[in-house]
C-alpha positions in Angstrom: -42.0 -59.9 -146.6 -44.3 -57.3 -145.2 -48.0 -57.2 -144.6 -50.7 -54.7 -143.4 -54.3 -55.4 -142.4 -57.1 -53.3 -143.9 -60.9 -53.2 -144.2 -62.8 -52.1 -147.3 -64.2 -48.6 -146.6 -67.3 -47.0 -148.1 -65.1 -44.4 -149.7 -63.3 -47.1 -151.6 -66.2 -48.8 -153.3 -68.2 -48.2 -156.5 -72.0 -48.2 -156.9 -71.8 -52.1 -156.9 -70.3 -52.1 -153.3 -67.0 -53.5 -154.7 -63.7 -51.9 -154.3 -62.8 -49.7 -157.3 -59.7 -50.7 -159.3 -58.2 -47.3 -158.3 -58.6 -48.1 -154.7 -57.1 -51.6 -155.3 -54.0 -50.3 -156.9 -53.7 -47.6 -154.2 -53.7 -50.3 -151.5 -50.6 -51.9 -153.2 -48.8 -48.6 -153.4 -49.7 -47.7 -149.8 -48.4 -51.1 -148.6 -44.9 -50.5 -150.2 -44.9 -46.9 -148.8 -45.6 -48.3 -145.2 -43.0 -50.9 -145.7 -40.4 -48.4 -146.7 -41.3 -46.2 -143.8 -41.2 -49.0 -141.2 -37.7 -50.1 -142.2 -36.4 -46.5 -142.0 -36.5 -45.6 -145.7 -39.5 -43.3 -145.8 -40.2 -40.7 -148.5 -38.8 -38.0 -146.3 -35.5 -40.0 -145.6 -35.1 -40.6 -149.3 -35.7 -36.9 -150.1 -32.8 -36.1 -147.7 -30.6 -38.5 -149.7 -31.9 -36.8 -152.9 -33.4 -40.1 -154.1 -36.8 -41.4 -155.0 -38.3 -44.6 -156.2 -40.4 -44.3 -159.4 -42.7 -46.9 -160.9 -42.0 -48.1 -164.4 -44.3 -51.1 -164.8 -47.2 -53.0 -163.2 -48.3 -56.6 -164.0 -51.4 -57.3 -162.0 -53.5 -60.4 -161.8 -57.0 -59.5 -160.5 -59.1 -62.5 -159.4 -62.0 -60.6 -157.7 -62.8 -57.2 -156.3 -63.1 -57.0 -152.5 -66.4 -56.0 -151.1 -67.5 -53.4 -148.6 -66.6 -54.3 -145.0 -64.3 -57.1 -146.0 -61.0 -57.5 -144.0 -58.0 -57.8 -146.1 -54.3 -58.7 -145.8 -52.1 -56.7 -148.2 -48.5 -57.8 -148.6 -45.4 -57.0 -150.5 -41.9 -58.4 -150.9 -38.9 -57.0 -152.8 -37.4 -59.8 -154.7 -34.7 -58.5 -157.0 -32.4 -55.5 -157.4 -30.5 -54.9 -160.6 -28.7 -51.8 -161.7 -31.2 -49.0 -161.3 -34.2 -51.4 -161.1 -36.0 -52.9 -158.2 -38.7 -55.6 -158.4 -41.6 -56.1 -155.8 -44.3 -58.7 -155.4 -47.7 -57.6 -154.1 -50.8 -59.5 -153.0 -54.2 -58.9 -151.5 -56.0 -61.7 -149.6 -59.3 -62.1 -147.8 -59.6 -63.5 -144.3 -59.6 -67.1 -145.7 -56.3 -66.2 -147.3 -57.7 -66.5 -150.8 -56.1 -64.2 -153.4 -57.9 -61.3 -154.8 -54.7 -59.8 -156.3 -51.2 -61.1 -157.3 -48.9 -58.5 -158.8 -45.3 -57.9 -159.8 -43.9 -54.4 -160.3 -40.7 -52.7 -161.6 -39.3 -49.6 -160.0 -36.2 -47.5 -160.7 -34.0 -45.4 -158.5 -34.1 -41.7 -159.3 -31.4 -39.2 -158.4 -33.2 -36.0 -157.5 -30.1 -33.9 -157.6 -29.0 -35.0 -161.1 -32.5 -35.3 -162.5 -31.9 -38.7 -163.8 -32.0 -42.5 -162.9 -29.3 -43.4 -160.4 -27.7 -46.8 -159.6 -29.1 -48.5 -156.5 -26.7 -48.4 -153.7 -26.4 -50.9 -150.8 -27.5 -48.1 -148.4 -30.9 -47.9 -150.2 -31.7 -51.6 -150.0 -29.9 -52.9 -146.9 -32.8 -52.0 -144.6 -35.1 -54.4 -146.5 -32.9 -57.4 -145.6 -33.7 -60.6 -147.3 -35.2 -60.7 -150.8 -38.0 -63.1 -151.3 -39.9 -64.0 -154.4 -43.1 -64.9 -152.6 -45.5 -65.4 -155.6 -43.2 -66.9 -158.2 -45.0 -65.1 -161.0 -43.8 -65.3 -164.6 -41.1 -62.7 -165.6 -42.5 -59.2 -165.7 -43.4 -58.2 -169.2 -42.8 -54.4 -169.5 -43.4 -53.5 -173.2 -47.0 -53.2 -174.3 -47.7 -53.2 -178.1 -50.2 -50.7 -179.2 -52.4 -51.6 -182.3 -52.5 -49.3 -185.4 -56.3 -49.0 -185.2 -57.7 -47.0 -182.3 -60.4 -44.5 -181.2 -59.6 -41.0 -179.8 -60.9 -40.3 -176.3 -61.8 -37.0 -174.9 -58.9 -34.8 -173.5 -58.6 -34.8 -169.7 -56.8 -32.0 -167.7 -54.3 -33.0 -165.0 -55.6 -31.3 -161.9 -54.0 -30.9 -158.5 -56.0 -33.8 -157.0 -54.2 -36.2 -159.5 -50.7 -35.5 -158.1 -48.6 -37.4 -155.6 -45.6 -36.4 -153.5 -43.3 -36.4 -156.5 -45.6 -33.8 -158.2 -46.4 -36.5 -160.8 -49.8 -37.9 -161.5 -50.5 -40.8 -159.1 -49.7 -44.1 -160.9 -53.0 -45.6 -160.0 -54.8 -42.7 -161.7 -53.6 -43.9 -165.1 -55.3 -47.3 -164.5 -58.5 -45.6 -163.3 -58.6 -43.3 -166.3 -58.1 -46.3 -168.6 -61.1 -47.9 -167.1 -63.2 -44.7 -167.6 -62.0 -44.1 -171.2 -62.8 -47.7 -172.1 -66.3 -47.4 -170.7 -66.8 -44.1 -172.7 -65.7 -45.7 -175.9 -67.4 -49.1 -175.6 -70.3 -48.6 -173.2 -69.1 -51.6 -171.3 -67.1 -52.0 -168.0 -63.4 -52.8 -168.5 -63.6 -55.2 -165.5 -66.7 -57.4 -165.1 -66.6 -60.7 -163.2 -69.3 -63.2 -164.1 -71.4 -64.7 -161.3 -71.2 -68.5 -160.8 -69.7 -71.4 -158.9 -66.5 -70.9 -157.0 -63.5 -72.5 -158.9 -60.2 -73.8 -157.8 -57.4 -71.1 -157.9 -55.9 -72.6 -161.0 -59.2 -72.5 -162.8 -60.6 -69.1 -161.6 -61.2 -66.4 -164.2 -59.0 -63.4 -163.8 -58.0 -60.1 -165.4 -54.4 -59.3 -166.4 -53.8 -55.5 -166.0 -50.5 -54.2 -167.3 -49.2 -50.7 -167.1 -46.0 -49.3 -168.7 -45.1 -45.8 -167.6 -43.0 -43.8 -170.0 -43.3 -40.1 -169.1 -45.0 -38.5 -166.0 -47.8 -36.0 -166.2 -47.5 -32.9 -164.1 -50.0 -30.2 -163.1 -51.4 -28.3 -166.0 -50.7 -31.1 -168.6 -53.5 -32.4 -170.8 -54.1 -36.1 -171.3 -55.0 -37.3 -174.7 -56.2 -41.0 -174.6 -56.4 -43.5 -177.4 -58.3 -46.7 -177.1 -57.5 -49.9 -179.1 -60.0 -52.8 -178.8 -58.9 -56.3 -179.9 -60.5 -59.7 -179.5 -58.5 -60.6 -176.5 -57.4 -57.3 -175.0 -58.1 -53.6 -174.8 -55.2 -51.1 -174.7 -55.2 -47.4 -173.8 -52.4 -45.1 -174.8 -52.1 -41.8 -173.0 -50.3 -38.9 -174.7 -49.6 -35.3 -173.5 -50.2 -32.0 -175.2 -46.7 -32.4 -176.9 -47.8 -35.7 -178.5 -45.4 -37.6 -176.2 -46.4 -41.1 -175.0 -46.9 -41.1 -171.3 -48.3 -44.6 -170.5 -49.9 -47.7 -171.9 -52.5 -49.6 -169.9 -53.6 -53.1 -171.1 -56.5 -55.1 -169.7 -57.0 -58.7 -170.8 -59.4 -61.3 -169.4 -58.3 -64.9 -168.8 -55.0 -64.4 -170.7 -53.9 -68.0 -170.2 -57.2 -69.5 -171.4 
C-alpha cells in the first residue's frame, strides 16, 4: 500500500470550484507513477529494461468531487499479477478519511523491444513486495457494450499537449473528452451530484466510470467520437481516422440502485 498527500489546486478545478474529472484521474495515475519511482521501478528504469506498463481498463466509483483547497490522501495498492496483466486499487480520501474515489484498474506489461505485450517477470514486481486488496471491490469488468443507436460527435485532432511519455494520448484525456462530448450532445453535464443531506457510505449516490482502452492515439491522429444515451448509462466510443476503435468510456449513476 502506498499513499501521497495532496491539496486541490486552482489549476485543477472547474468553474464550480470542484476538481475536474480529468484532474481526478490524473491524481490516480500520478500516485502509481510515484509509487513505482519510490520502489525503484520508475519510467526511466523500465525504459532501460525495454518495458512499460500500459493501462487497459479503469473501473472508477466517484462519490464526490473534491473542492478547491481541500487536503487529500491518494492511495494505491497492487493486488494481483497474472500473465501479462497487473491489477491496482486506487482511492482518494479527504481529511476525515471519507472516500471521494474508489477504483480498480487493469494494466499490461509491454515489451518495447518486441513491440508487443510481454509476460510479467519477478524482477518487475518484486520491489512492490506484498500484494494487498485494500478496497475489496467487485471483479473488474473490462468489456463495455456499445449500443446500436448513437450520435456522431465532432472530430477532434490529437495535439502534442494530449501526449504522455509513451507518446500516446494520456489515458485521463479519453475520460475528459467523453465528458465534453456528452455535454455537446445532450447539453447536460455527464457528472452532476445533487445537493442534500449527507448519507451513510452504503447509501451515498455515486457515479461508475468505466474505460476500456483498445488502441492508443498518437500525434496527428483524429478522434471520431460516437455517443450512445440509454436510460441508465451513457457510452462514448472513440474511433480513429482508420475507423479503428480506440476506447469506450461508460458513465452510469447509482449503478447498484
